[in-house]
C-alpha positions, 0 to 999 in steps of 0.5 A: 262591481265589487261588493263593499263588505257591509255585513257585521259580525256582531249582534245584540244578545238580549238575554245576557249583557254580552253581544253574540257573534253571528258567523256572516260568511255564508251570507257574504259568500251567497251575496257574492254568488249572486253578484257573479250570477248577474254579471255572467247573466248580463255578459251571456244575454248581451251576446247572441243566445236562443230564447231557451238559454236566456230563460235558463240564466234567468231562472238560475239569477232568480233562484240565486236571488231567492236563496240570498234573500232568505239567507238574509232574512234568516240572519236578520231575524236571528241578529234580532232574537 
């Protein structure tokens, strides 16, 4: 599952009339990392793993999601300001 680049590199700067550039490379890396985490977790959990290993894998994916979500929220907030 390859992510489509849906992220734009320009926001609107309401303090001036020129658009403000936003560097979204860290957000794109976070999204890619989250996708890899889901893919690896799917492969690992389908295999024969014990409960402890499965819990650690799930916790890692959840942590990756939380990081990506927070980063996305910060970029949206910055874009709107």
